[in-house]
C-alpha positions as CSV (number, residue, x, y, z in Angstrom):
1,M,19.8,77.6,42.5
2,K,22.0,79.7,40.2
3,G,25.5,79.9,41.4
4,K,25.1,77.0,43.9
5,S,27.4,74.0,43.9
6,L,26.2,70.4,43.8
7,I,27.0,70.1,47.5
8,D,25.0,73.2,48.3
9,V,22.0,71.9,46.4
10,L,22.2,68.5,48.0
11,H,22.3,70.2,51.4
12,D,19.2,72.2,50.5
13,V,17.4,69.0,49.3
14,Q,18.2,67.1,52.5
15,E,17.4,70.0,54.8
16,T,13.9,70.4,53.3
17,N,13.1,66.7,53.7
18,P,11.5,65.9,57.0
19,E,13.2,62.5,57.0
20,N,16.6,64.2,56.6
21,Y,17.8,62.3,53.5
22,I,18.0,62.6,49.8
23,P,15.7,60.1,48.0
24,E,16.8,58.6,44.7
25,N,14.2,60.5,42.6
26,L,15.5,63.8,43.9
27,A,19.1,62.8,43.4
28,I,18.1,62.1,39.7
29,K,16.4,65.5,39.4
30,V,19.6,67.1,40.8
31,S,21.7,65.3,38.2
32,Q,19.4,66.6,35.5
33,T,19.7,70.2,36.8
34,F,23.5,70.0,36.8
35,K,23.5,68.1,33.5
36,T,25.5,65.3,34.9
37,T,25.0,61.6,35.5
38,P,23.0,60.2,38.5
39,A,26.2,58.2,39.3
40,K,28.2,61.4,39.9
41,V,25.5,62.8,42.2
42,Y,25.3,59.4,44.0
43,G,29.0,59.4,44.3
44,V,29.0,62.8,46.1
45,L,26.0,61.7,48.1
46,T,27.6,58.6,49.4
47,F,31.2,60.0,49.8
48,Y,30.3,62.8,52.3
49,T,29.0,61.6,55.7
50,M,26.8,64.6,56.1
51,F,24.5,63.2,53.4
52,S,22.2,60.2,53.6
53,S,20.4,58.2,51.0
54,I,18.2,56.5,53.6
55,P,15.6,58.1,55.9
56,R,17.0,59.4,59.2
57,G,15.7,61.1,62.3
58,K,14.9,64.8,62.8
59,H,18.2,65.2,64.7
60,I,21.5,63.6,63.7
61,I,23.9,62.8,66.6
62,R,27.5,62.3,65.4
63,V,29.8,60.8,68.0
64,C,33.5,61.2,67.6
65,R,35.5,57.9,67.5
66,S,38.9,59.4,67.3
67,L,41.8,58.3,69.5
68,S,41.6,61.5,71.6
69,C,37.9,60.9,72.4
70,H,38.6,57.2,73.1
71,L,41.3,58.0,75.5
72,A,39.0,60.6,77.2
73,D,36.4,57.9,78.0
74,G,34.4,58.4,74.8
75,E,33.2,54.9,75.0
76,K,31.3,55.7,78.1
77,I,29.5,58.5,76.3
78,I,28.6,56.2,73.4
79,K,27.3,53.6,75.8
80,K,25.1,56.2,77.6
81,L,23.8,57.5,74.3
82,K,22.9,54.0,73.1
83,E,21.2,53.3,76.5
84,E,19.2,56.6,76.5
85,L,18.1,56.4,72.9
86,G,17.6,52.6,72.7
87,I,19.4,52.4,69.4
88,D,22.8,51.6,67.9
89,F,24.9,53.3,65.3
90,G,23.1,53.7,62.0
91,E,19.7,53.4,63.7
92,T,16.9,55.9,64.3
93,T,14.7,56.1,67.4
94,E,11.1,54.8,67.0
95,D,9.8,58.4,67.3
96,K,12.0,59.4,64.4
97,E,13.6,62.1,66.6
98,F,17.2,60.9,66.6
99,T,19.6,59.0,64.4
100,L,22.9,57.9,65.9
101,E,26.0,58.0,63.7
102,E,29.7,57.6,64.3
103,S,32.4,60.0,63.0
104,S,36.1,59.2,62.7
105,C,36.9,62.8,63.9
106,L,34.9,65.9,64.6
107,G,38.0,68.1,64.9
108,M,37.3,68.8,68.6
109,C,40.2,66.9,70.2
110,S,40.9,69.7,72.7
111,V,37.5,69.1,74.2
112,A,37.3,65.3,74.0
113,P,35.1,63.4,74.3
114,S,32.8,65.2,71.9
115,M,29.7,64.8,69.7
116,M,27.6,67.0,67.5
117,I,23.8,67.1,67.3
118,D,22.9,68.6,64.0
119,D,25.4,71.5,63.8
120,V,25.8,72.0,67.5
121,P,29.0,70.8,69.1
122,F,29.3,69.3,72.6
123,G,32.7,68.8,74.2
124,N,34.2,67.7,77.5
125,L,31.2,65.3,77.8
126,K,30.4,63.3,80.9
127,E,27.9,60.5,81.1
128,E,25.5,62.5,83.2
129,D,25.4,65.3,80.5
130,I,23.7,63.0,78.0
131,P,20.1,62.8,79.4
132,L,19.9,66.6,79.8
133,I,21.3,67.4,76.4
134,L,18.8,65.0,74.8
135,K,16.0,66.5,76.8
136,K,16.9,70.0,75.7
137,V,17.1,68.9,72.0
138,R,13.7,67.2,72.3
139,E,12.2,70.4,73.8
140,G,13.8,72.6,71.1
141,A,15.9,74.4,73.6
142,L,19.2,73.8,71.6
């Protein structure tokens, strides 16, 4: 842990949790390690969208909601994801495999519409791509 920033440690804590989040008790331990207040750690935890203080699925799907993606029929991709997963934004599938989140921008405007699953980017998406991508992620092929 020596030499790691607060953000690095929070990433480590979240990545080692099978529910893909940082529980309150661990956030408090992190604050003690950094000799800071739990409020400061919680502030960082809630400011950055890559962190969560509530349980999430094994895989996080972030869908871009930027103007570029919207103009490139991104809403069709969102509709297909919600249909395939049976969940809405902020929800997790019953099997705890996927959590669907929205992002104001993924920085992939040149390949809109786009999304990320964990750290893997997907661009130039079409509705018919979604079932195959989800299948590959479930099978561990991505």
